[in-house]
C-alpha positions as CSV (number, residue, x, y, z in Angstrom):
1,X,1.1,-40.6,6.0
2,X,-2.6,-41.1,6.7
3,X,-4.5,-44.4,7.0
4,X,-5.7,-44.1,3.4
5,X,-2.1,-44.1,2.1
6,X,-0.6,-47.0,4.1
7,X,-1.6,-50.4,2.8
8,X,-1.8,-53.1,5.4
9,X,-3.1,-55.8,3.1
10,X,-2.4,-56.3,-0.6
11,X,-3.8,-59.3,-2.6
12,X,-2.5,-60.1,-6.1
13,X,-4.2,-62.5,-8.6
14,X,-5.6,-64.7,-5.9
15,X,-6.9,-68.1,-7.1
16,X,-8.4,-70.9,-5.0
17,X,-9.7,-74.1,-6.4
18,X,-11.5,-76.7,-4.3
19,X,-10.6,-80.2,-5.5
20,X,-13.2,-82.9,-5.7
21,X,-15.1,-84.9,-8.3
22,X,-15.8,-81.6,-9.8
23,X,-13.2,-78.8,-9.4
24,X,-14.8,-75.6,-8.2
25,X,-13.2,-72.2,-8.6
26,X,-14.0,-70.4,-5.3
27,X,-11.8,-67.3,-6.1
28,X,-10.3,-66.2,-9.4
29,X,-8.2,-63.1,-10.2
30,X,-8.8,-61.3,-6.9
31,X,-6.8,-58.1,-6.5
32,X,-7.4,-56.1,-3.3
33,X,-5.7,-53.4,-1.3
34,X,-6.8,-52.5,2.2
35,X,-5.5,-49.4,4.1
36,X,-4.4,-49.4,7.7
37,X,-7.4,-48.6,9.9
38,X,-9.9,-49.0,7.1
39,X,-13.3,-50.6,7.7
40,X,-14.2,-52.7,4.6
41,X,-17.3,-54.7,3.8
42,X,-17.1,-57.6,1.3
43,X,-20.7,-58.3,0.1
44,X,-22.2,-60.9,-2.1
45,X,-24.6,-63.8,-2.1
46,X,-23.9,-67.1,-0.3
47,X,-21.4,-69.2,-2.3
48,X,-19.5,-66.4,-4.0
49,X,-16.3,-66.9,-2.0
50,X,-16.5,-64.4,0.8
51,X,-15.6,-67.0,3.5
52,X,-12.9,-68.5,1.3
53,X,-11.3,-65.0,0.9
54,X,-11.4,-64.3,4.6
55,X,-9.9,-67.7,5.4
56,X,-7.0,-67.0,3.0
57,X,-6.4,-63.6,4.6
58,X,-6.5,-65.3,8.1
59,X,-3.9,-67.9,7.1
60,X,-6.3,-70.7,7.7
61,X,-6.5,-71.6,4.0
62,X,-3.6,-71.7,1.5
63,X,-4.8,-70.5,-1.9
64,X,-4.0,-72.3,-5.1
65,X,-2.1,-69.4,-6.5
66,X,-1.5,-65.7,-6.0
67,X,0.2,-63.5,-3.3
68,X,-1.1,-62.1,0.0
69,X,1.0,-59.4,1.6
70,X,0.1,-58.4,5.1
71,X,2.3,-55.7,6.6
72,X,4.6,-56.3,3.6
73,X,5.2,-60.0,4.2
74,X,3.8,-62.8,2.1
75,X,1.7,-64.9,4.5
76,X,1.4,-67.7,2.0
77,X,5.2,-68.4,2.4
78,X,5.1,-68.6,6.2
79,X,6.1,-71.8,7.9
80,X,3.8,-73.5,10.5
81,X,5.2,-71.7,13.5
82,X,5.0,-68.4,11.7
83,X,1.4,-69.1,10.7
84,X,0.5,-69.9,14.3
85,X,2.1,-66.6,15.5
86,X,0.4,-64.7,12.6
87,X,-3.1,-66.0,13.6
88,X,-2.4,-65.3,17.3
89,X,-0.9,-61.8,17.0
90,X,-1.9,-60.3,13.6
91,X,-5.5,-61.3,12.9
92,X,-8.6,-61.7,15.0
93,X,-11.4,-63.8,13.6
94,X,-15.1,-63.4,14.3
95,X,-17.4,-66.3,13.2
96,X,-21.1,-66.4,12.5
97,X,-21.3,-69.3,15.0
98,X,-19.5,-67.4,17.7
99,X,-16.9,-70.1,18.1
100,X,-16.6,-69.8,21.9
101,X,-15.3,-72.6,24.1
102,X,-18.5,-73.9,25.9
103,X,-16.5,-75.3,28.9
104,X,-14.9,-71.9,29.6
105,X,-16.4,-68.8,31.2
106,X,-16.6,-65.5,29.3
107,X,-13.5,-64.3,31.1
108,X,-11.6,-67.5,30.3
109,X,-12.6,-67.3,26.6
110,X,-11.4,-63.8,26.3
111,X,-8.1,-64.4,28.2
112,X,-7.3,-67.6,26.3
113,X,-5.7,-65.9,23.3
114,X,-3.7,-63.7,25.7
115,X,-2.4,-66.9,27.5
116,X,-1.3,-68.3,24.1
117,X,0.5,-65.0,23.5
118,X,2.2,-65.4,27.0
119,X,0.8,-62.1,28.3
120,X,1.2,-61.7,32.1
121,X,-1.9,-62.1,34.2
122,X,-2.1,-58.5,35.3
123,X,-2.2,-57.3,31.6
124,X,-4.7,-60.1,30.7
125,X,-7.1,-59.0,33.5
126,X,-6.8,-55.3,32.7
127,X,-7.4,-55.8,29.0
128,X,-10.3,-58.1,29.7
129,X,-11.9,-55.5,31.9
130,X,-11.5,-52.8,29.3
131,X,-13.0,-54.9,26.5
132,X,-16.0,-56.2,28.5
133,X,-16.8,-52.8,29.9
134,X,-16.7,-51.3,26.4
135,X,-18.9,-54.1,25.0
136,X,-21.2,-53.9,28.0
137,X,-20.8,-57.6,28.9
138,X,-18.8,-57.2,32.2
139,X,-21.6,-58.7,34.2
140,X,-21.3,-62.0,32.3
141,X,-17.6,-62.6,33.1
142,X,-18.1,-65.7,35.2
143,X,-20.9,-67.2,33.1
144,X,-20.6,-69.9,30.4
145,X,-21.6,-69.0,26.8
146,X,-24.7,-71.2,26.8
147,X,-26.4,-68.9,29.3
148,X,-26.0,-65.8,27.1
149,X,-28.2,-64.6,24.2
150,X,-26.9,-64.7,20.6
151,X,-26.1,-61.0,20.6
152,X,-24.2,-61.3,24.0
153,X,-22.2,-64.3,22.7
154,X,-21.2,-62.3,19.6
155,X,-20.0,-59.5,21.7
156,X,-17.9,-62.0,23.7
157,X,-16.6,-63.2,20.3
158,X,-15.6,-59.6,19.4
159,X,-13.7,-59.3,22.7
160,X,-11.9,-62.6,22.0
161,X,-10.9,-61.4,18.5
162,X,-9.5,-58.1,20.0
163,X,-7.8,-59.8,23.0
164,X,-4.3,-59.5,21.6
165,X,-4.9,-56.1,20.0
166,X,-4.4,-57.5,16.4
167,X,-3.9,-54.9,13.7
168,X,-6.6,-56.8,11.6
169,X,-10.0,-58.2,12.5
170,X,-11.9,-60.4,10.0
171,X,-15.6,-60.9,10.6
172,X,-17.4,-63.7,8.7
173,X,-21.2,-63.0,8.6
174,X,-21.0,-61.8,12.2
175,X,-24.8,-61.1,12.4
176,X,-25.9,-64.2,10.5
177,X,-27.5,-65.8,13.6
178,X,-29.1,-62.8,15.3
179,X,-32.1,-60.5,14.7
180,X,-32.0,-57.2,12.8
181,X,-32.1,-55.0,15.9
182,X,-29.3,-56.9,17.6
183,X,-27.3,-56.9,14.4
184,X,-27.2,-53.1,14.4
185,X,-25.9,-53.2,18.0
186,X,-23.2,-55.7,16.9
187,X,-22.1,-53.6,13.9
188,X,-22.0,-50.4,16.1
189,X,-19.9,-52.1,18.8
190,X,-17.5,-53.7,16.2
191,X,-17.1,-50.5,14.3
192,X,-16.5,-48.3,17.4
193,X,-14.0,-50.8,18.9
194,X,-11.9,-50.9,15.7
195,X,-11.9,-47.1,15.6
196,X,-10.8,-46.9,19.2
197,X,-8.0,-49.4,18.7
198,X,-7.0,-48.3,15.2
199,X,-7.8,-51.8,13.9
200,X,-8.3,-52.6,10.2
201,X,-11.8,-54.3,9.9
202,X,-13.0,-56.6,7.1
203,X,-16.5,-57.8,7.3
204,X,-17.8,-60.5,4.9
205,X,-21.6,-60.3,4.7
206,X,-24.6,-60.5,2.5
207,X,-26.4,-58.0,4.8
208,X,-26.7,-54.6,3.1
209,X,-26.9,-52.9,6.5
210,X,-23.2,-53.8,7.2
211,X,-22.1,-51.2,4.7
212,X,-23.5,-48.4,6.8
213,X,-20.6,-49.0,9.3
214,X,-17.9,-49.2,6.7
215,X,-15.6,-46.8,4.8
216,X,-15.8,-48.9,1.6
217,X,-17.7,-51.8,0.1
218,X,-16.7,-54.3,-2.5
219,X,-18.9,-56.8,-4.2
220,X,-18.1,-60.5,-5.0
221,X,-20.2,-62.1,-7.7
222,X,-20.5,-65.4,-9.4
223,X,-17.8,-64.3,-11.8
224,X,-15.4,-65.2,-9.0
225,X,-17.1,-68.4,-8.1
226,X,-18.0,-71.0,-10.7
227,X,-17.7,-74.7,-11.3
228,X,-15.5,-76.0,-14.1
């Protein structure tokens, strides 16, 4: 069975409604299958539900209705402890704003998810060295994020997302805060890293260049995001 045949993510009739003075349908009728090891780009303009979809896949947001199967289990039905384990072990998240702890060094940021997963120190240090060498940020190990450029911080964020070797990485507008040239470097690093580790990669972006580094692209439109 090749990676195109084995589905790691299956989404059925996903609906999410944000409650407020006016109810807003962020996602409606989403059906999606993602193969193990696939690199998928979800494109669309701001406000069409890309981030909402990623947050549902990450277990951060519970959708209003529908089913999300990840490795054949419905993540919507997980209890709090199972959700925490899922976010620690199964998915790695990369944010547009980097989401690094400013009071920790680069090394400490990368090792923190491994500490939560109770990995022994020797394994933490070895994997941190592998990731930072691959991403060409090993010289920044003892620095705080504030002293790094935007592109360097995003490479650290990639290392953090891959710290526990999750089978899935979700990247939400990973190049939204950096220039075009640096964006290409980030996409190249992210794509190569996921190929090396056999990771399923889902990028949500309005950037057309993201699709150059993907196996497949899908488009979200206003049809899936409208106010009642």
